[in-house]
PANU-937559 format. One record per residue: residue in three letters; x, y, z of N, C-alpha, C in turn. Coordinates in steps of 0.1 Angstrom, whole numbers, plus 5000, padded with zeros to 4 digits. Example, Ala and Ser with C-alpha at 12.3 -4.5 7.8 and 13.67 -1.06 7.14 Angstrom:
2
Ala513249435078512349555078513249675078;Ser512849785071513749895071512950005079;
% end
This chain:
254
Unk849068781220848068811210847268931216;Unk847169041209846469161214845069161208;Unk844069181217842769191212842369341211;Unk841169371205840669501204839169511207;Unk838769621212837369641215836969771208;Unk835869761201835369881193834169941201;Unk834270071203833070141208832770261199;Unk831470291198831070401190830770521198;Unk831270631193831070761199830670861188;Unk829470871186828970951175829370891162;Unk830170961153830670911141832070851142;Unk832570851154833970811155833970671161;Unk835070591157835270461163836570461170;Unk836470421183837670421191838170271193;Unk839470251190840070121192840670111206;Unk840170021214840770011228841469881229;Unk842769891230843569761231843369701245;Unk843469571246843369501259844069361257;Unk844569311268845169181268844169071269;Unk844368971260843568851260844168741268;Unk843368631270843868521278845068451271;Unk845268481257846268411250847468501248;Unk847568611254848768691253849868641261;Unk850968601256852068541264852668641273;Unk852668771270853268871279852468891292;Unk851268831292850468851304850468721312;Unk851268621308851368501315852668491324;Unk852668421335853868421343854868331336;Unk856168381338857268311332857468341317;Unk856768431311856968471298856768361288;Unk855668281289855468171280855468211265;Unk856068131257856068151242855168051235;Unk854467971243853567871238852167881244;Unk851468001243850268021250849167931245;Unk849167881233848067791228848367641231;Unk849567611236849867471240850167381228;Unk850667441217850967361206852367291207;Unk853167331216854567281216854667131218;Unk853767081227853866931230853566851218;Unk852466891211852066821199853066831188;Unk853666951186854666981176855866891179;Unk856366881191857566801194857266661192;Unk856066611196855766471194855766431179;Unk855166521171855166491156856566501150;Unk857366601155858666611150859566491154;Unk859266431166860066321170859666191163;Unk858366191158857966071150858666081136;Unk858766201130859266211116860766201116;Unk861466271126862866261127863166241142;Unk863166111146863266071160864466131167;Unk864166221177865266271185866166371180;Unk866066401167866966501161866666641166;Unk867666721169867466851174868466941167;Unk868367071171869267171165870667151170;Unk870867071181872167041187872766921180;Unk871866811178872366691171871966701157;Unk872766791150872366831136873266781125;Unk874266711129875266661119875266511117;Unk874666461106874566311105875866241105;Unk876966301102878266231102878566181115;Unk878166241126878466201139877866061143;Unk876766031136876165891138877165781133;Unk877765811122878765711116879965701125;Unk880365821131881565821140881165741153;Unk880065761158879565691170879565541168;Unk878965501157878865361154880165291151;Unk881065371145882465321142883165301155;Unk883065391164883765381177883265261185;Unk881965241185881365121192881864991185;Unk881965001172882364881164883764841167;Unk884664931170886064911173886264861187;Unk885164871196885264821209884964671211;Unk884964621223884564481225883264441218;Unk883264321212882064281205881164191212;Unk881264181225880364091233878964131232;Unk878064031230876664051229876064101242;Unk876464041253875964081266877164121274;Unk877564251272878864291277878764311293;Unk879864291299879964321313880164471315;Unk880164521327880264661330881664711325;Unk882664631327884064661322884064671307;Unk883364581300883364581285882564701280;Unk881564741287880764861283881664991284;Unk882464991295883365101297884465111287;Unk884964991283885964981272885365031259;Unk884164991256883465031244883265181244;Unk882865241255882765381257884065451254;Unk885065411261886365471260886965471245;Unk886665361238887065351224886365451216;Unk885065481218884365581211884965721214;Unk885265741227885765871231887165901225;Unk887965791224889365811218889165841203;Unk888265761197888065791182887565931180;Unk886665971188886166111186887266211188;Unk888166201197889266291199890166291187;Unk890466171182891366171170890666231158;Unk889366201157888566251145888566401146;Unk888266461157888166611159889566671155;Unk890666611160891966661156892266651141;Unk891766541136891966511121891266621113;Unk890066651117889266751109889966891110;Unk890466921122891167051124892467061116;Unk893166951116894466941108894166961093;Unk893066891089892766891074892267031070;Unk891667111079891167241076892367341073;Unk893567311079894667401077895067411062;Unk894867311055895367311041894267341031;Unk893267411035892167441027891167331026;Unk891167241035890267121035888867161040;Unk888067071042886667091047886667171060;Unk885767271061885667351073885467271086;Unk886167311096886067241109884967291118;Unk884267391114883167441122882067341123;Unk881467331135880467231138880967121146;Unk882367101146882966991154882767031169;Unk882266941176882066961191883466951197;Unk883867061205885167071211886267111201;Unk885867191191886867231181887967311186;Unk887667391196888667481202889667401210;Unk889267291216890167201223891067121213;Unk890467081202891267021192892367111186;Unk891967241184892867341179893967371189;Unk893567371201894667391212895667281212;Unk895167161210896167041210896967051198;Unk896367091186897167101174898267201176;Unk897967311183898967421185900067371195;Unk899767281205900767231214901667141206;Unk901167061197901966971188902867051179;Unk902367161174903167241165904267311172;Unk904067361184905067421192906167331196;Unk905767211199906767111203907467041191;Unk906967061179907567001167907166851166;Unk906266811174905866671173904966641161;Unk905266521155904466481143903666361147;Unk903566331159902766221164901966261176;Unk900866191179899966231190899366101196;Unk899166111209898466001216896966051216;Unk896165971223894766011224894466081238;Unk895566111245895466161259895466311258;Unk894466371253894266521253892766541255;Unk892466661261891066691264890266731252;Unk888966691252888066741242886766771249;Unk886566901251885366951259885666931274;Unk884967011283885266991297884766861302;Unk883666811296883066681300882666611287;Unk883566541281883366481268882166381267;Unk882066301278880966211278879566281277;Unk879466391284878166461284877966541272;Unk879066611267878866711257879366671243;Unk879966551242880566511230879566421222;Unk880066331214879166251206878266161214;Unk878666111225877866021234876666091240;Unk876966211245875966291252874966351242;Unk875466411231874666481222873966401212;Unk874566291208873966201197873566061202;Unk873966021214873765891219872265861220;Unk871465951226870065931228869365921214;Unk869766011205869166011192869465881184;Unk870665841185871065711179870265591185;Unk869965601198869165501204867765501198;Unk867165621196865865631190865765591176;Unk866965601169866965551155867365411154;Unk867365341165867765191165869165161159;Unk870065261162871465241158872265171169;Unk871965211181872865171192871965161205;Unk872265071213871665061227872365151236;Unk871765261240872465361248873065311261;Unk872465201267872965151280874165061278;Unk874164981268875264881266876264931255;Unk875765031247876565081235876764961225;Unk875864871225875864761215875064811203;Unk875664781191875064831178874064731174;Unk872964781167871964691161872664631149;Unk872264511146872864431135872464491121;Unk871164541120870664581107871164721104;Unk871364811114871664951111872965001117;Unk873064981130874265031136875564971131;Unk875664841131876864771126877164811112;Unk876064811103876264841089876764991088;Unk876265081096876665221095878165231099;Unk878465161110879865171115880865111105;Unk880565001099881364951088881465041077;Unk880365101073880365191061881265321064;Unk881165371076882065481080883465451080;Unk883865331085885265291085885765271071;Unk884965201063885465171050885465291040;Unk884365371041884265481031885065601034;Unk885465611047886465721050887865671050;Unk888065541047889365481046890165511058;Unk889565471070890265501082891565421083;Unk892665491086893965421086894065321098;Unk894865221096895065121107895565181120;Unk896465271118897065331131895965411139;Unk894965461132893865531139893065431146;Unk892765321139891965211146892665161158;Unk893965141157894765091168894765191180;Unk894965321177894965421187893665431194;Unk892565411187891165421193891065301202;Unk891565191199891465071207892465061219;Unk893565131218894665111227895065251232;Unk894865281245895165421250896665451250;Unk897565341248898965361249899565391235;Unk898765371224899165381210899165531206;Unk899965561196899865701190899765691175;Unk899565801169899265811154899965931149;Unk900365931136901066041130900066151126;Unk900466281127899566391124899266391109;Unk900266351101900066351086898966251083;Unk898966141090897966031087896566091091;Unk896466161103895266221107894766321097;Unk895666411093895266511083894666451071;Unk895266351065894766291053893366231056;Unk893166161067891866101071890866211073;Unk891266321079890366431081889766491068;Unk890466481057889966531044888766451040;Unk888866321043887766231039886666211049;Unk886866241062885966211072885366331079;Unk885566451074885066571081883566591080;Unk883066681087881666711087881166761073;Unk882066841067881766891054882166811042;Unk882866691045883366601035882166521029;Unk882266481017881166411011881166271017;Unk879966221021879866091027879865981016;Unk880065861020879965751011878565711008;Unk878365640998876965590994876365511005;Unk877065421010876465321020876165391033;Unk877065491037876865561050875465641049;Unk875365711038874065791036872865691035;Unk873065581028871865491027871465431040;Unk872365401049872065341062871365441071;Unk871865561070871165671078869765691073;Unk869565701060868265721055867365601058;Unk867865481058867065361062866665371077;Unk867565411085867265421099866165531102;Unk866165641095865165741096863765691092;Unk863765601082862565551077862065421084;Unk862765391095862565261101861065221104;Unk860365311111858965281115857965321105;Unk858365371093857465411082856665531084;Unk856865601096856065721098856265831088;Unk857465861084857665961074856965931061;Unk856865801057856165771045854665801045;Unk854065801058852665811059852165951062;Unk853066041065852666181070852366261057;Unk851166311056850766391045851366531047;Unk851566591035852066731034853466741039;Unk854166631040855566641044856366571033;Unk857466621029858366551019859166451028;Unk859266331023859966231031861366271032;Unk861966271045863266321047864266231041;Unk865266281034866366201028867666261033;Unk868466171039869766221044870666261033;Unk871066381033872066431023873266481031;Unk874266411030875466451038876566501029;
% end
């Protein structure tokens, strides 16, 4: 913020620019928050839309995360091995889903942009095409570190804040997480072979089956009524959005 100082010299007024205490260019590190509003802004935003960021911006990923956890072991107090199995189930489903969306986009289906690791899924699609294979396992890479940069890393903390899943055990909440996972599985009509491949690392699935599923389950595909309803309910869980003046209550539109 630039300040000005006015001095009189006869009939002329001279404007002398000077730096004020609030000018970010005069602060070390190039601060872009000289008035200190950022902390309050982030706290308010986190109350209205808990944990959502410009990175975790696609609601469909929450359904995918809950569906993957739902396909894993259902133990209430899981052992470390069972938590790892649940995690691996989520990762396998994410890889199959990313490939499904990429395959669906080939035939004029929903755009695959926004899929985390889309270039990895496209590379695996090309490998399958060159080999003439019409089936795939889940043993292909998605991102350099899928746990950190995929659905678990980018959406896991947000899903925890929305009371969808316990980030430590990957156990779903009965009211929201389980319902959202069931809605995603049912409303995208996930094929049995995809469920089996997510649960079993030795199983494979046909690319035609994946392509068909990708048309229904992509980021740009229309979500089912129950999936959208459960996400909307999770966002309204603590009632804060209902009480904030001058804000329109957020409604999940997928």
